[in-house]
C-alpha positions in Angstrom: 10.5 -12.8 -69.8 10.2 -12.6 -73.5 10.6 -9.3 -74.9 7.4 -9.8 -76.9 5.5 -9.2 -73.7 3.4 -5.9 -74.3 2.1 -3.3 -71.9 -1.5 -2.1 -71.1 -2.6 0.9 -69.2 -5.4 0.0 -66.6 -7.1 3.4 -66.6 -7.1 6.6 -64.4 -7.8 4.9 -61.3 -4.3 3.6 -61.3 -2.6 6.6 -62.4 -0.9 7.4 -65.8 2.4 5.6 -65.0 0.9 2.3 -63.7 1.5 0.1 -66.7 1.1 -3.6 -66.3 2.5 -6.1 -68.7 0.3 -8.2 -70.6 1.1 -12.0 -71.4 -0.2 -13.4 -74.8 -2.3 -16.8 -74.4 -2.8 -19.3 -76.9 -5.1 -22.3 -76.1 -5.4 -25.7 -77.4 -8.9 -26.9 -76.9 -12.3 -25.2 -76.1 -14.4 -27.7 -74.3 -14.7 -28.3 -70.7 -11.2 -27.2 -69.7 -11.0 -24.5 -72.3 -14.0 -22.8 -70.6 -12.6 -23.2 -67.1 -9.2 -21.8 -68.1 -10.5 -19.0 -70.4 -13.0 -18.0 -67.4 -10.0 -17.7 -65.2 -7.8 -15.6 -67.4 -10.7 -13.0 -67.6 -11.0 -12.9 -63.9 -7.3 -12.6 -62.9 -6.9 -8.8 -63.9 -9.4 -7.5 -61.5 -9.7 -10.4 -58.8 -5.8 -10.9 -58.3 -5.2 -7.2 -57.9 -2.6 -5.9 -58.9 -2.1 -8.6 -61.3 1.6 -9.5 -62.3 0.3 -9.4 -65.9 -2.8 -9.1 -67.8 -3.7 -12.3 -69.9 -4.1 -11.3 -73.5 -6.3 -14.0 -75.2 -4.6 -14.1 -78.4 -5.6 -17.3 -80.5 -7.4 -20.6 -79.9 -7.0 -23.7 -81.8 -9.4 -26.6 -82.7 -9.9 -29.0 -85.6 -13.6 -28.1 -86.2 -13.5 -24.8 -87.9 -17.1 -23.7 -87.0 -16.9 -25.0 -83.5 -13.4 -23.4 -82.7 -14.6 -20.2 -84.5 -17.6 -20.0 -81.9 -15.3 -20.6 -79.0 -13.1 -17.9 -80.1 -16.1 -15.3 -80.0 -17.5 -16.9 -76.8 -14.5 -16.8 -74.7 -13.1 -13.5 -76.1 -9.9 -14.8 -78.3 -8.7 -12.4 -80.9 -8.4 -15.2 -83.5 -8.5 -19.0 -84.2 -6.7 -21.4 -86.1 -7.3 -25.1 -87.0 -3.5 -26.4 -86.8 -2.0 -26.2 -83.4 1.5 -25.6 -85.2 0.3 -22.3 -86.2 -0.8 -21.3 -82.8 2.8 -22.6 -81.3 4.5 -20.5 -84.1 2.4 -17.3 -83.2 5.2 -14.8 -82.0 2.3 -13.0 -80.0 1.9 -15.9 -77.8 4.2 -16.2 -74.7 1.9 -18.7 -72.7 0.8 -22.2 -74.3 -2.3 -23.7 -72.6 -2.9 -27.3 -73.4 -6.4 -28.5 -72.7 -6.8 -30.9 -75.4 -7.5 -34.8 -75.2 -4.4 -36.6 -73.7 -3.0 -37.8 -77.0 -2.8 -34.2 -77.9 -0.6 -33.2 -74.9 3.0 -34.5 -75.8 3.6 -33.4 -79.4 2.2 -29.9 -79.0 3.7 -29.1 -75.7 7.1 -30.3 -76.9 6.9 -28.0 -79.9 5.8 -25.1 -77.8 8.7 -25.6 -75.5 11.2 -25.7 -78.4 9.5 -22.3 -79.6 10.3 -20.8 -76.4 6.9 -20.9 -74.9 5.9 -21.1 -71.3 3.3 -24.1 -70.8 0.5 -25.1 -68.9 -0.8 -28.5 -69.7 -3.8 -30.4 -68.2 -3.5 -33.7 -66.5 -2.6 -36.4 -67.0 0.6 -34.9 -68.4 1.2 -37.7 -70.9 -0.6 -41.1 -71.5 2.5 -42.9 -70.2 5.3 -42.2 -67.9 7.6 -42.4 -71.0 5.6 -39.8 -72.8 5.5 -37.6 -69.6 9.4 -37.8 -69.5 9.8 -36.6 -73.2 7.8 -33.6 -72.1 9.6 -32.8 -69.0 12.8 -33.2 -70.9 11.7 -30.8 -73.4 10.6 -27.9 -70.9 14.0 -28.5 -69.0 16.1 -28.1 -72.0 14.0 -25.0 -73.4 14.2 -23.3 -69.8 10.6 -22.3 -70.0 8.1 -22.2 -67.0 5.9 -25.2 -67.0 2.8 -26.4 -64.9 0.9 -29.4 -65.0 -2.8 -28.5 -64.2 -3.5 -30.1 -60.8 -5.8 -27.4 -59.9 -7.0 -28.9 -56.3 -3.5 -27.9 -55.1 -5.1 -24.3 -55.4 -8.4 -25.0 -53.3 -7.9 -22.7 -50.2 -8.9 -25.7 -47.8 -6.2 -28.1 -49.4 -3.7 -25.2 -49.2 -4.7 -24.6 -45.6 -4.2 -28.5 -44.9 -0.9 -28.4 -46.3 0.1 -25.5 -44.0 -1.1 -27.3 -41.2 1.2 -30.3 -42.1 4.1 -27.9 -42.6 3.6 -26.4 -39.3 3.5 -30.1 -37.5 0.2 -29.6 -36.1 -0.7 -33.1 -37.2 2.6 -34.5 -36.0 3.9 -37.7 -37.6 1.7 -38.9 -40.5 0.5 -42.5 -40.3 -2.6 -42.7 -42.7 -3.8 -41.1 -46.0 -6.9 -42.3 -47.7 -8.4 -40.8 -50.7 -11.2 -41.6 -53.0 -12.4 -39.8 -56.1 -15.9 -41.1 -57.3 -18.2 -40.0 -60.2 -21.1 -41.8 -61.8 -21.3 -40.3 -65.5 -20.5 -43.6 -67.4 -22.5 -45.9 -65.1 -25.2 -46.4 -67.6 -24.2 -49.4 -70.2 -25.7 -47.3 -72.8 -23.8 -44.2 -72.4 -21.9 -43.9 -75.8 -18.2 -44.4 -76.6 -16.1 -41.1 -75.9 -12.3 -40.5 -76.3 -12.0 -41.0 -72.4 -12.7 -44.7 -72.8 -10.0 -45.4 -75.4 -6.6 -46.3 -74.5 -4.8 -44.9 -77.4 -6.4 -41.4 -76.8 -6.9 -41.4 -72.9 -3.8 -43.5 -71.9 -6.0 -45.0 -69.1 -9.4 -44.8 -67.7 -10.5 -43.6 -64.0 -6.9 -43.9 -63.0 -5.6 -41.1 -65.2 -8.7 -39.0 -65.2 -9.5 -39.2 -61.6 -6.6 -41.2 -59.8 -3.9 -38.7 -61.0 -5.6 -36.0 -58.9 -5.5 -37.9 -55.7 -2.1 -39.2 -56.4 -0.8 -35.8 -56.8 -2.7 -34.8 -53.5 -1.0 -37.7 -52.0 2.6 -36.5 -52.9 1.8 -32.8 -52.3 0.4 -33.5 -48.7 2.2 -36.6 -47.4 5.1 -37.0 -49.6 6.6 -39.6 -52.0 5.2 -43.0 -52.4 7.6 -45.9 -51.9 5.4 -48.8 -53.5 1.8 -49.8 -54.5 -0.4 -52.8 -54.8 -3.5 -52.4 -56.9 -6.4 -53.9 -58.7 -8.2 -52.3 -61.8 -11.7 -53.3 -63.3 -13.5 -52.7 -66.4 -17.1 -53.3 -65.8 -18.6 -52.2 -69.4 -16.2 -54.0 -72.0 -18.5 -52.6 -75.0 -20.0 -49.2 -75.8 -22.7 -48.0 -78.4 -20.8 -45.7 -80.8 -23.6 -43.3 -80.3 -24.2 -42.7 -84.0 -27.7 -44.0 -84.1 -26.5 -47.4 -85.4 -26.5 -50.7 -83.3 -22.5 -50.8 -83.7 -20.4 -50.9 -80.7 -16.6 -50.2 -79.8 -14.5 -51.8 -77.1 -13.5 -50.1 -73.9 -10.0 -50.9 -73.3 -9.3 -48.7 -70.0 -10.1 -49.1 -66.5 -13.5 -48.0 -65.1 -12.4 -48.1 -61.6 -9.3 -48.9 -59.5 -8.0 -49.4 -56.0 -4.7 -49.2 -54.5 -2.6 -49.8 -51.4 0.2 -47.1 -51.0 3.3 -47.2 -48.8 5.1 -43.9 -48.5 8.7 -43.1 -47.9 8.2 -41.5 -44.7 6.4 -44.7 -43.2 2.8 -43.7 -43.9 0.4 -46.1 -45.6 -2.8 -45.3 -47.4 -5.5 -46.2 -49.8 -6.3 -44.8 -53.1 -9.6 -45.2 -55.0 -11.3 -43.8 -58.1 -14.5 -45.0 -60.1 -16.7 -43.6 -62.6 -19.5 -46.0 -61.6 -20.4 -44.9 -58.1 -24.1 -44.1 -58.3 -25.0 -40.9 -56.7 -21.6 -39.5 -56.4 -21.1 -36.4 -58.8 -17.7 -35.3 -58.2 -16.7 -36.7 -54.8 -13.0 -36.0 -54.2 -12.2 -36.9 -50.5 -9.2 -37.6 -48.3 -8.4 -37.9 -44.7 -5.0 -37.6 -43.2 -4.3 -39.1 -39.7 -1.2 -38.3 -37.7 0.1 -38.6 -34.1 -1.2 -35.0 -33.3 -4.4 -34.9 -35.1 -6.4 -35.6 -38.3 -8.0 -33.7 -41.4 -10.7 -34.7 -43.5 -11.7 -32.8 -47.0 -14.4 -33.4 -49.5 -14.4 -31.5 -52.7 -18.1 -31.2 -52.7 -17.8 -28.9 -49.7 -14.7 -27.3 -50.8 -14.8 -24.2 -48.6 -14.6 -26.7 -45.5 -11.9 -28.4 -43.7 -12.6 -30.9 -40.9 -9.8 -30.7 -38.4 -9.1 -32.5 -35.3 -6.2 -31.7 -32.8 -5.6 -33.9 -29.8 -4.5 -31.3 -27.4 -7.2 -28.7 -28.5 -9.1 -28.1 -25.3 -10.5 -30.4 -22.5 -10.7 -34.3 -23.4 -14.5 -34.0 -22.9 -14.8 -31.4 -25.5 -12.5 -32.7 -28.3 -13.9 -33.7 -31.7 -13.6 -32.9 -35.3 -14.2 -29.0 -36.1 -15.6 -28.1 -39.2 -13.6 -25.0 -40.2 -14.9 -22.8 -42.8 -11.9 -21.7 -44.9 -13.1 -18.3 -45.9 -11.4 -15.9 -43.6 -9.0 -13.2 -45.0 -5.9 -14.8 -43.6 -6.8 -18.2 -45.1 -5.0 -18.9 -48.3 -6.2 -16.8 -51.2 -9.2 -15.4 -49.6 -7.7 -11.9 -49.2 -8.6 -11.6 -52.9 -12.2 -12.6 -52.7 -15.1 -11.9 -50.6 -15.9 -11.3 -46.6 -15.8 -14.3 -44.6 -18.5 -16.9 -45.0 -19.1 -15.8 -48.6 -17.8 -18.9 -50.3 -16.2 -19.5 -53.4 -16.2 -22.4 -55.9 -14.6 -24.9 -58.2 -13.9 -22.5 -60.9 -11.9 -20.1 -58.8 -9.1 -22.7 -58.4 -8.1 -22.0 -62.1 -8.0 -18.3 -61.2 -5.4 -19.2 -58.3 -3.4 -21.7 -60.4 -3.1 -19.9 -63.5 -2.3 -16.4 -61.8 0.3 -18.4 -59.8 1.9 -19.5 -63.1 1.8 -16.0 -64.6 3.5 -14.6 -61.4 6.3 -17.2 -61.9 6.6 -16.3 -65.6 6.6 -12.6 -65.0 8.5 -12.3 -61.6 10.9 -15.1 -62.0 9.5 -17.2 -59.0 9.4 -21.1 -59.1 6.2 -23.0 -59.8 7.0 -25.5 -57.3 6.6 -26.4 -54.4 2.8 -25.0 -54.1 2.1 -25.4 -57.8 2.6 -28.7 -60.0 5.2 -28.6 -62.6 5.9 -31.1 -65.4 8.1 -33.0 -62.8 4.9 -33.6 -60.9 3.1 -34.6 -63.9 5.7 -37.1 -64.7 5.8 -38.6 -61.2 2.2 -39.0 -61.2 2.5 -40.9 -64.4 5.1 -43.1 -63.0 2.7 -43.9 -60.0 -0.2 -44.4 -62.6 2.1 -46.9 -64.6 2.9 -48.6 -61.4 -0.7 -49.2 -60.4 -1.4 -50.6 -63.9 1.6 -52.9 -63.7 0.5 -54.2 -60.2 -3.1 -54.8 -61.5 -1.7 -56.8 -64.4 0.3 -59.0 -62.1 -2.3 -59.9 -59.7 -1.9 -57.0 -57.1 1.9 -57.7 -56.7 3.7 -55.1 -54.9 5.5 -52.6 -57.3 8.2 -50.2 -56.2 8.2 -46.6 -57.3 11.1 -45.6 -59.3 11.5 -42.1 -60.9 
């Protein structure tokens, strides 16, 4: 680890010799993901005990000076800047956390890698596979630790699902079907935002929501071999939201659906939409194998439905709703007694602690954490889905 890492003493309860290293964090972006990540950094020292290192919130960057200064005070950063280059070149920062808009992922992350910073970047990694590959090559060349923020890998129930598959409990995998559904832009009068512009976002529901279930497909089942897909933009013009009658063109997908064939012979479906009325954040998947099945819904993230074909008498078999809150379940030893559930925000505590342990203790981020390699591969699949949709759903092979 960098020789700039400092040390802090956690108090008399530890003993005077128990010094724990600190790691300086610099963050780009202070909105939705900025809040989630800042919250996680502040929880790590006392929840993930003993911590591998204590996050020191050094600096946060945003273009709006008034807004970023408020964010610095709110989240507890020591200072703020309005140019990401100042943050990347700050010698007190060892970990660069990029939660900015998608068009602000590549250049700052590449510069951070060249400056020797470890990096976590929100998904999608880049707006395209080509952009993502440039980012991957930069971190490889620099030799820094890197993570793409696919935080759902760190839901205890999803990690438990991975363990069941690794143990062979489901047998040969036949099917993977996943849906990620939201409703937040279904109103035609919802104003234009950056997520609806291709030059900023890269894609719409595909990169915003689909990237998550694409990563889960790879994490749980394996590499896709090919895709056939359709995309749809339901509302092609949006008001600017500035009080005028002016509109702007929506040039990304509002929804997509894809058929997937996996290298191991499994088949599957992927679907995402931001036009599913009544669905707030419905991220679901079901996996069927020769020995059993599992089903998960993010809106009930402490539960995993499990069916095992050889579990008990035939007359009594059925899906069991497992409450994944026991101390022997993934991550739960750090939290509360069984039945005392955790929530969406805690996935970031697990994810960022995993990365910090990798940095400080020389561990690998993969296979349980997502790296820039995983971000790149998800981007390749996203591009293949768009390519298929542009060619009337033609089969597109996945080539990394």
